[in-house]
mmCIF file of the C-alpha atoms, coordinates in Angstrom:
data_MODEL
# 
_entry.id   MODEL 
# 
loop_
_atom_site.group_PDB 
_atom_site.id 
_atom_site.type_symbol 
_atom_site.label_atom_id 
_atom_site.label_alt_id 
_atom_site.label_comp_id 
_atom_site.label_asym_id 
_atom_site.label_entity_id 
_atom_site.label_seq_id 
_atom_site.pdbx_PDB_ins_code 
_atom_site.Cartn_x 
_atom_site.Cartn_y 
_atom_site.Cartn_z 
_atom_site.occupancy 
_atom_site.B_iso_or_equiv 
_atom_site.pdbx_formal_charge 
_atom_site.auth_seq_id 
_atom_site.auth_comp_id 
_atom_site.auth_asym_id 
_atom_site.auth_atom_id 
_atom_site.pdbx_PDB_model_num 
ATOM 1  C CA . MET A 1 1  ? 40.431 31.987  -63.452 1.00 0.00 ? 1  MET A CA 1 
ATOM 2  C CA . ILE A 1 2  ? 37.362 30.294  -64.827 1.00 0.00 ? 2  ILE A CA 1 
ATOM 3  C CA . PRO A 1 3  ? 37.807 27.127  -66.899 1.00 0.00 ? 3  PRO A CA 1 
ATOM 4  C CA . ARG A 1 4  ? 36.820 28.713  -70.210 1.00 0.00 ? 4  ARG A CA 1 
ATOM 5  C CA . ARG A 1 5  ? 39.491 31.346  -69.798 1.00 0.00 ? 5  ARG A CA 1 
ATOM 6  C CA . LEU A 1 6  ? 42.067 28.736  -68.851 1.00 0.00 ? 6  LEU A CA 1 
ATOM 7  C CA . SER A 1 7  ? 41.242 26.612  -71.896 1.00 0.00 ? 7  SER A CA 1 
ATOM 8  C CA . ALA A 1 8  ? 41.373 29.698  -74.119 1.00 0.00 ? 8  ALA A CA 1 
ATOM 9  C CA . LEU A 1 9  ? 44.729 30.685  -72.647 1.00 0.00 ? 9  LEU A CA 1 
ATOM 10 C CA . LEU A 1 10 ? 46.168 27.210  -73.243 1.00 0.00 ? 10 LEU A CA 1 
ATOM 11 C CA . ALA A 1 11 ? 44.876 27.301  -76.829 1.00 0.00 ? 11 ALA A CA 1 
ATOM 12 C CA . ALA A 1 12 ? 46.227 30.807  -77.475 1.00 0.00 ? 12 ALA A CA 1 
ATOM 13 C CA . ARG A 1 13 ? 49.669 29.744  -76.275 1.00 0.00 ? 13 ARG A CA 1 
ATOM 14 C CA . GLY A 1 14 ? 49.604 26.630  -78.458 1.00 0.00 ? 14 GLY A CA 1 
ATOM 15 C CA . VAL A 1 15 ? 49.969 24.421  -75.420 1.00 0.00 ? 15 VAL A CA 1 
ATOM 16 C CA . ILE A 1 16 ? 46.622 22.656  -75.565 1.00 0.00 ? 16 ILE A CA 1 
ATOM 17 C CA . ASP A 1 17 ? 47.587 20.908  -78.823 1.00 0.00 ? 17 ASP A CA 1 
ATOM 18 C CA . ALA A 1 18 ? 50.467 19.210  -77.011 1.00 0.00 ? 18 ALA A CA 1 
ATOM 19 C CA . MET A 1 19 ? 48.129 17.678  -74.408 1.00 0.00 ? 19 MET A CA 1 
ATOM 20 C CA . ALA A 1 20 ? 46.199 14.476  -74.844 1.00 0.00 ? 20 ALA A CA 1 
ATOM 21 C CA . ALA A 1 21 ? 43.649 15.564  -72.218 1.00 0.00 ? 21 ALA A CA 1 
ATOM 22 C CA . VAL A 1 22 ? 42.851 18.551  -70.041 1.00 0.00 ? 22 VAL A CA 1 
ATOM 23 C CA . VAL A 1 23 ? 40.980 17.853  -66.816 1.00 0.00 ? 23 VAL A CA 1 
ATOM 24 C CA . LEU A 1 24 ? 40.058 20.725  -64.544 1.00 0.00 ? 24 LEU A CA 1 
ATOM 25 C CA . SER A 1 25 ? 39.009 20.025  -60.986 1.00 0.00 ? 25 SER A CA 1 
ATOM 26 C CA . VAL A 1 26 ? 36.227 22.586  -61.282 1.00 0.00 ? 26 VAL A CA 1 
ATOM 27 C CA . ASP A 1 27 ? 34.685 20.553  -64.121 1.00 0.00 ? 27 ASP A CA 1 
ATOM 28 C CA . VAL A 1 28 ? 34.927 17.295  -62.160 1.00 0.00 ? 28 VAL A CA 1 
ATOM 29 C CA . GLY A 1 29 ? 33.797 18.778  -58.869 1.00 0.00 ? 29 GLY A CA 1 
ATOM 30 C CA . ARG A 1 30 ? 36.707 17.191  -57.004 1.00 0.00 ? 30 ARG A CA 1 
ATOM 31 C CA . ARG A 1 31 ? 40.314 18.106  -56.331 1.00 0.00 ? 31 ARG A CA 1 
ATOM 32 C CA . LYS A 1 32 ? 43.432 15.981  -56.242 1.00 0.00 ? 32 LYS A CA 1 
ATOM 33 C CA . PRO A 1 33 ? 44.045 13.563  -54.647 1.00 0.00 ? 33 PRO A CA 1 
ATOM 34 C CA . HIS A 1 34 ? 40.393 12.445  -54.973 1.00 0.00 ? 34 HIS A CA 1 
ATOM 35 C CA . PRO A 1 35 ? 40.175 9.479   -57.363 1.00 0.00 ? 35 PRO A CA 1 
ATOM 36 C CA . ASP A 1 36 ? 37.418 11.101  -59.460 1.00 0.00 ? 36 ASP A CA 1 
ATOM 37 C CA . ILE A 1 37 ? 39.837 13.616  -60.992 1.00 0.00 ? 37 ILE A CA 1 
ATOM 38 C CA . TYR A 1 38 ? 42.079 10.763  -62.142 1.00 0.00 ? 38 TYR A CA 1 
ATOM 39 C CA . ARG A 1 39 ? 39.092 8.759   -63.386 1.00 0.00 ? 39 ARG A CA 1 
ATOM 40 C CA . ALA A 1 40 ? 37.984 11.745  -65.465 1.00 0.00 ? 40 ALA A CA 1 
ATOM 41 C CA . ALA A 1 41 ? 41.449 11.949  -67.008 1.00 0.00 ? 41 ALA A CA 1 
ATOM 42 C CA . MET A 1 42 ? 41.399 8.227   -67.730 1.00 0.00 ? 42 MET A CA 1 
ATOM 43 C CA . ARG A 1 43 ? 38.004 8.575   -69.440 1.00 0.00 ? 43 ARG A CA 1 
ATOM 44 C CA . GLN A 1 44 ? 39.307 11.384  -71.644 1.00 0.00 ? 44 GLN A CA 1 
ATOM 45 C CA . LEU A 1 45 ? 42.306 9.254   -72.532 1.00 0.00 ? 45 LEU A CA 1 
ATOM 46 C CA . THR A 1 46 ? 40.080 6.173   -72.965 1.00 0.00 ? 46 THR A CA 1 
ATOM 47 C CA . LEU A 1 47 ? 42.161 4.239   -70.459 1.00 0.00 ? 47 LEU A CA 1 
ATOM 48 C CA . HIS A 1 48 ? 40.798 1.550   -68.204 1.00 0.00 ? 48 HIS A CA 1 
ATOM 49 C CA . ARG A 1 49 ? 41.944 0.817   -64.688 1.00 0.00 ? 49 ARG A CA 1 
ATOM 50 C CA . GLU A 1 50 ? 43.647 -2.502  -64.234 1.00 0.00 ? 50 GLU A CA 1 
ATOM 51 C CA . LYS A 1 51 ? 42.240 -4.511  -61.395 1.00 0.00 ? 51 LYS A CA 1 
ATOM 52 C CA . PRO A 1 52 ? 44.785 -6.114  -59.102 1.00 0.00 ? 52 PRO A CA 1 
ATOM 53 C CA . ASP A 1 53 ? 45.016 -9.888  -59.183 1.00 0.00 ? 53 ASP A CA 1 
ATOM 54 C CA . GLY A 1 54 ? 43.410 -11.737 -56.342 1.00 0.00 ? 54 GLY A CA 1 
# 
């Protein structure tokens, strides 16, 4: 399923409104567990990674 169809399906089912972010691996060009997919989600959520002390 291509991303546009997936987004349209989520919208048609009323599910997309319940999500703060939707990140598709095909849009990022990486799949889990690659960090880029999580970074993309963090950007959509405007979150910033905490750096460990030390």
